[in-house]
N, C-alpha and C positions, 0 to 999 in steps of 0.2 A: 646109381647112387640115390640116396634119399635127398629130395630137393624141396626147397621152399620157393614158391613163385612170388616175385614182387609183382603186384597187380595195381593198375590204376582204374581198371574197368574197361580200358581201351582195347582195340583190335591187336596191337603189337604184343602186349604182355600175354594176351590170350593165345595168339598163334605161336608164340615162343614156348608156351606150355605144351602145345600140341607137338612141337618139334622135340621137346624134351622127352615126351612120352614115346614118340616114334624112335628115339635113340635108345630106348630101354630104361630110362630113368623113372623113378617112382616119386610123383609129386605127393607129398604128405601134408603140406600146410600152405596157407596163403598169408601174405603180409602186405600191409597198406599203411601209408602215412597220410593223415588228414590235417586240415588247418586247426590250430588250437582254438578252443571255444572263446577265449578272451581276446582274440584279435579283432572281433567284430566283422570278420569276412568269412562267412560260413560256407560259401560256394567256391569262389575263385580266389586263389592265392597267387600273388606274383612271385613265383619260384623258378629258379633256373633248373631245379632238379625234378620236381614232381608235378604231375597232372592232378589237379584237385577237383576240377569240374566233374560232377556226377558222383562224388564220393559218398553222398547220402544213400546211394543204392548199392554200395559195396557189400553190406551185410547180406542183402538178397543174392548178390553175385556168389558169395560163399555158400549160401544155402543151395543154390543151383548146382554147384560143383560138389556139394556134400563133403566139404573139407573144413578143418578148423581154421579160423581166421585170427591173425594177430594184428592188432592195430596200435598205432602210436600217434602222438601229436607232433606237428612240425613247430618246434619252439624256436629254433635258430633261424638265421638268415644267411644269404650268400655272402660270405666274408672272404674266404680263400678262393679266389677265382682264377688262379694261375693255371698254366698247362699241367703242372704236376701238383697234386693235392697232398698236403701234409695236415695231420690232425689239428683242428682248431675247435676248442670247446664251444664257442658261440656259433659255429657254422651249422647249417641245417643238415649237413652230411652226418654229423654226429648223432642226430636223431635216428638216422638209418642204422648206424652202428649199434646203438642200444637196442633197437628193435630186432636186428639180426642176431645179436648175442642172446636175447631172450628166446628166440625161436630155436637157436642151436642148442641151448641148454634144455629146453623143454622137449624138442622133437628129435634131437640127435641128427640133424640134417648135415649133409656133406657138400651140397651144391646149392646155387641160387640161380633161378631162372630170371633173366633180364631181357626185356623187349627192346633194347637199344638197337637202332638201325644206323644212325649217322652221327649222333652227338658224341664227340670225344669228351666233352665236358662231363656228361652223365656217366659214360663208360669208365673214365679214369677214376671217378669218385666211388662208384660201386665196386670196382676192382680193388681200390684201396681198402674199403671196408672188408671185403672178402679176404684180402691178404692178411689183415690183422687178425681175423677170426679163423684163418686156415680153412676157408671155404672156396670151392671152385665155381667161379661165375660161368654160366652157360648162356651165351648170347648168339643163338643160331641165326638171327636175322641180320647180324652186323655186316654192313657194307654190301648187302645184296641189292641188285637192281630193283629200284622201287616200283617200276611199272610191272615187272614180272612178279614181284613179291605181292603187290596188291591183288593181282589176278589170281595168284596162288591162294591167298586168303579166302577170296570169294569162292573159288572152286572147291576149297576144303570145307565149305558150309559154315563159315563164320558169318553170323547174322549180326551186323553192327550198324548203328545209326550215327549220323553227324550230330554232336551235341554242342559244338562250339565252332564258330567261324571267325577268322581274323585275317583276311587277305583280300586283295583286289580281285573282284570277280566272284566272290562268294557272298550271297545275299541271305541275311537271316530269315527273311520272309519266304524265300524259295527253297533254301537248302537245309535248314535245321530240321532234324527228324527224318531226313532222307536216308535210305540204306546205301551201303557201299556200292552194290551193283548198280543202283540207280545213278550214283554219282560218278562212276568211272569215266564215261565219255566226256563229261564236263571237266573233270580233273585233268584228263589227258590234254584237253584243249587249253586249259589254263597253263599247264606245264609247257606246252609248245609256244604259247604266246608270251607268257610273262615269267617263265622259269619257276612256277609254283612247284613245290615238292609234292609228287603224286601221293606219297604216304603221309603228308603233313609234317615232315621232319623240320620244316622251318617255322612250325607253330601256326601254320595256315588254318588247320582245323583239328578238332579232337573228336574221338568217337567213344561210344559205349556199346559193349557187346551184350546182346540180348540172348543169344544162343550160339552154341558151337558143339561139335561132336563130343566134347568132354563133359558137357553139362548133363546132369541127371534130369533137370527140369529147365524149362525156358522162362525167361523174364518177359512180362507183358507190361507195357506202359499204358496206364489208364488215363492219366492226364499230366500235362506239363505246361509251364509258362515260359515265355521268352523274356530273358533279362538282357537289356541292352547295356553293355559296359561302356561302349564308346560309339556315339552316333556319327562317326566319320562319314563324309559324303562319298568317299571313294572306297574305303576299306573298313566298314563298320565292324565292331567287335561285339558279339552277342553269344549267349549260351542258353541252353535249356535247363530249367530247374524242374526236376521231377516232383510232381505233387503227389502222385499215387501210382504204385506198381504192385504187381502180384506175380506169383509163380504158377505155371501150368505144367501138368504132366506132358511128356513127349510120347510120340508114337513108339511102339516096340522096336521098329527097325532103326530108329535114330540113335540107338545106343552104340551102333557099330560105326567106325570111321576109318578112313584110309588117308594117310598123309605121307608124302614122299619123305624118306628118311634123310635124304641129302639133296640139296638144290644145286650142287656143283654141276658144271657142264660136262665134266669127265667122270665116268662111272668107275669106281675102284672096286675090284673084286679079287677073289683069291686065285684067279687063273694064272698058272705058272708061265704061260706062253706070253710073256710081256714083250719080248723082242722077237718079231717074226723072223724066222730063219730063211736064208737064201743060199743058193749053191755057191755064190761068190764068198759068202762069209762062213763056210763050213769050218768047224774046229780044226786047227792044224796042230801037228805035233810040235811042241815047244822044244827048241834046242838051246841049251844053256850057252850064253855068250861068254867066252873065256877071255879075260884080260891077260894078255901075254906079258905085259910089264908088271911083274909082281914085286917091284922094289919099293912099294909104298908102305908106310907104317900102318899098323892095324888101328882102326878107329871105329867106334860104335856111333852110327849115324844118329842115334837117339840121345846122345850125350853132348852134342855140339851146339852150343848156344851161338846164335848169330843175329845180326841186325843190319838193316840198311842204314845209310846216312839219312839225315832228315832232309826232306825235299824243301824247295823254296816256299811252298805253300803250307808247310808244317806237318807233313805226313812222315811216319817212320814205321817200318815193319820189324817185328821181333820174331825169331824162330828158335826152335830147338829146346823149348821148355818141356821137360819130361818128368813124369811121375813113375817111380819104380816101386813095385810092391813085392817084397821078398818075405813070404811068411816064415821062411827058415830063420830069418834075422829078427823075427818078432814084430814086423811092421805090417799094419793093416792098410787097407785102401784109403781110409780117411786120413791117416797120418801122411801117407805118400802124397795125397792130393794137396794137403796143406803145405807140405814142404815145396812142392812144385810151384804153387802160387807165391810162396815166400821168395823163391828164386826169381820169379817174374817181377815181383815188386822191386827187388834189389836191383835187377838189371835196368828197370825203367827209371828208378831213382837216380842211377848213375848217369842217365841221359836227361835228367831234369823233368821227368814225366811221372804221372801218377796213374793208378788203375782207372780213375774217372776219365782219363784221356783216351782210353781204348774205345774204338768205335766198331771193331769187327774182330771176332775170334773164330778160328778153325780148331775144332776139338776132335782129334782122332783117337778113338778108343780101341783097346784090345778086345773088349767084350762088352756088349750092351747089358750084361748081367750086373755090371758095376755102375750102371748109369745113375741110379737113385743115390748111391753113396757119393759119387762125384758131384752130382747136382747139389747135394746138401752142403757141400763145401763151396762150390762155385757161387751159389746165391749169396754167400756172406761176403764175397769179394767186391760186389758192386752195389751201387745205390739204387734208387727207384728208376733210374734210366740206364739199364745195362746195355752193353754193346749188342749188335747183331751177332748171330752165331750160326755156324755150320757145324753139325755134329754127326759123325758117321763112325761105324765100326770098320776097322781095316786090319791088315795083317802085320801087326807090330811084333817085335821080337819077344821071346819069353821073358817074363819079369817086368815088362813095361806095361803100366796101367793105362797111360794115355800120353799123347804129345800135343802140345799147343803151339800155334803161331798166331800172332795178332797184329792188327794195324792200329796205331795210335795217331792222334792228331792234336797238335797244340800250335795255334797260330800266334806266334810271338811278335806280331807287328802292331804297334799302337796306332790308333787313328783318333785324332783330337783328344789325346791323352787318355783314351779308353782302350784297354786291351781287348782285341777281337778274339773271342773264343766261343762264339755262339754255335750251338748245334740244336737242330729240331729233331725230336725223337718220337717215333710211334711205337709204343710199348703196349700191345694188346695182350692181356692176360686171360681173356675169356676164351672158352672153346666155342667155335662157330663154324659155319660152313666156309667162311672166308679163311679161317685158320684152324682146320679140323685137327691137326696134330700139334696143337700148341703145347709144348712140353716145357717151356720156360726154364730158367729165366733169361729171356733174350728180347731185344727190340726187333720188330719186323722191318723197321726202316730208320735210318739215321741220316739226316741231311746236314752236310757241312759245306759251306761256301757254294761252289757250283757243281758239286758232285753229290751222289746219294748212294748209300749202301743199303740194298734191299735184300730181303729174303724172297719176296714175290714181286717181280716187276719186269719191265723190258729195259734193256740198257745197252751199253757199249761193250762189244766183245769182238774177238777175232773168230778163228775156227771154234765151233762148238765143241766143248770138252765133254766126252762121254766116258765115264769110267764105271766099272762094275765093282762094287764093294760088297762086303759080307752081309751087312745088315744095317737098317736105319732104326731110329727110335720109334716106338709104337707101331712097328711093322709098316712104316710108310713105304710107298713105292718109289718116290723120287725126292731127293733133296736138291733144291735149286737155289743157287746164290748168284746175285747179279750186282755189279757195280754200274749204276746208271749215271748219266751226265746230262745236265740241262743244256742242250745245244740244238743246232739244226741238223738232223740226221742226213739231209740231202747234201750238206756241205762237208761231211766227214771225208777224210782222205783214206783210201784203201790201197795197199800194194802187197804183192806176194812174191816169194822167191822159192826156188826149188833146186836141189842138186843131188848128185849121187856121191856116196862116200863108202868105199870098201864093203860092198854088200848091203849097204843101207841106203835108203832114200830119206832126205831131209826136206820138209816143206815148212814154210814160214808165212804167216799172214799177219798184217798189221793194220789196225784201225786207229786213226787219230781224230780226236774230237774237233769240231769246227772251230771251237774257241782256242785250240792248240794248248789247252791246259792239261790234258791227260791223253793217254793212249793205252791200247791193249795189244799185246803180242802173243801169238800162239805158235808153237813149233811142234811138229810131229816127226818122230824118228821111226821109220818103218823098216822091218827086216825083209829084204827082197831076195836073199839067197839062203833059204832055209835048209838047203842040202849040205851046206858046209858044217863040219863038225866043230871047228873053232874059228872064231872071228875076233880080230883085234879091235877092241873098243876105244883105244887111245885116239885113233884118227877121227872116227865119227863124233866122239864127244868134243874134240877140238873144233871140228867143222860146225857142229851144232851151236856151240857158244860163239864161234866166230860169226856165224850167220845172225845170231842174236845181236851181236854188236853192230853188224851192218844194218839191221833193222832199226836199231836205236839211232844210228847215224843218218838214216834216210828220213827221219822225221823232219818236218819243215823247220826253216830257220827261226820262225816265231815260237816254235815249241821248245820250252825249257824243261819239259818233263823228264824226270830221272827214274830209272827202274827201281822199284821198291821190293818186289818179291819175285822169286824164280821158283815156281811150284812145279815140281816134276813128278807126275804120276808114272809109275813104272810097273811092269809086269813082274810080280814077285817070284814066279817060278823060272824066270830067265836070268835076272840079275842078282848079283851079290850086292846088297844094299850098302855095306861099308865101302866097298871098292867104288861104287857109283858115286857115293858122297864125296870121296877124296878126289876122284877125277873131275867132277863138275866144279867143286870148290876151287881146285887148282886152275881150271880153265877160266872161271869167272874172274879170279884174281889176276890172271895173266892178261886177259883181254879188256877188263874194265877197271882194274886197280881199285882205288878208293870208292869208285862209283858202283862197285859190285852190289847187287841186291841181296836180300836175305834168302838163303837157299832152304827150300822145304821139300823133303822127299816123302812121297805118299805111295806105299806099296798097294797094288790093286790086283784083283783076280783076273781082270781082262780089260782090253781096250779094243776100239773098233778096228776091223780089217786086220792088217798086218802090223799095226802100230805096236811098238814095245815101250816107247816113252812118249808122253804128251806133256809139253811144258806150257804153262800159262803165266803171263807176267803182266802186272799192272804198273803203269808209269804215271807219276804225278808231277 
């Protein structure tokens, strides 16, 4: 895509440009904000958002890159400093908005290169500007290991010098003007001793780039003076003011550069052999399981709305929200999606909840071809802090566009006359190596009380669930969702059960958090008599749910967690979905009554080994 690069002159914005180029994007313009001339501070501006030291050399920086440069003045100040930014005309963020709008109108850019590494404050505000202008932020350095990142920059031939110091252990007389490679040993030592950010993300130092593989010419500093901002005895603050610079031609060979296109530890490629085969897991001939008791009423499993009861800590699961798209009836995908969300809102309202209370969504789609249409409706249903989301394509019945289940939270217990309903949200909208398949709109993490819903994390689980589905968004290889709990992993309680049931084997594993506030239960139903032509499913399903109830009853006396969701992944070519839905629902109501969790059925292509059903359940 056509990209404008936000530049400060520093190493981070420069290296992110290199990452954009390596990802195939075309940088067509540069943008920079500088102090307003009437502020009386022409070098250093006290800003939460922008690096201004060295801004006098930015014109030369643009000449070195041979790209058009758009500049604006920082007229506002830091007014809206909350976790979530909303437009405020007097805020310095609006200066960025006006500059980006100008660049978009003039250059037709689609993306913005941002050198953010750690600052949520900066990232959230740049993402807000991009959202309003329909631009895609590209922050490839976001959340990367700073020591590795700094060494990558140096090895990629970024020639940058220190132009500001503001930390204990950094001496203006010794360190201003030093190159990055000269400073690495000292920065690593300061990080080890005092916790200094190796890349300067705590404001410990600022840099200015004199050369990099993208430059057509290199910048040479002829003269500079040291300006002392604060003569603190322990952590003096000082910076370089460039008095004279010039450009020099580079050698012919310096026009070529190599940079890794991805800094991820796992290499993703197009190799079809993702799961190594073994003799033990050779494909088996699937034999349909026949339910001998056919005295049940017919039921479409995609039309059954359900919900758990609300847990003591305010969690409630909703399931069975379905969008049906029947072109023969003149309905398109967008209309079907709107109707489904309208149904979800109505059911939540009946429970005293609103869409803003949703913290996690599972979105199962018939076809990824409809993804953009569904996403266009989905984004209108949530505010700036959307829920975490898992989105996969799976084997839904004909005419079904998608199915949704979701977890909501509303903690209706007042403390000191204040209603407790606080949640912390990480909603990263930029594309980065940290979140390379960021397809939005979803939050990567939502923290509520003592639990945390992540898209990428380690957490509390029982048996690892592995299912094979048809397709993931943007051809991703893995979709991983975790519910994490802040507790002591060594104090968690584990127990397992196993039994045989009419040609099937049932295995159950439970993990209870050390705080006894929540638990995870996984159950596997495996077919161990594949030679039989017909198997009665009534008995195994009853045994499976009975074992589930036993697992719930085995939780410690201190654990008051109740089951919220009963997610059953089942092999589509073995089971009749409607029959399975009826059987499991009847068993859950029989054995758990009003405590029955929301039932969610997910048809899949395959499961590990001889498994035909894999159930996961979260208890709060």
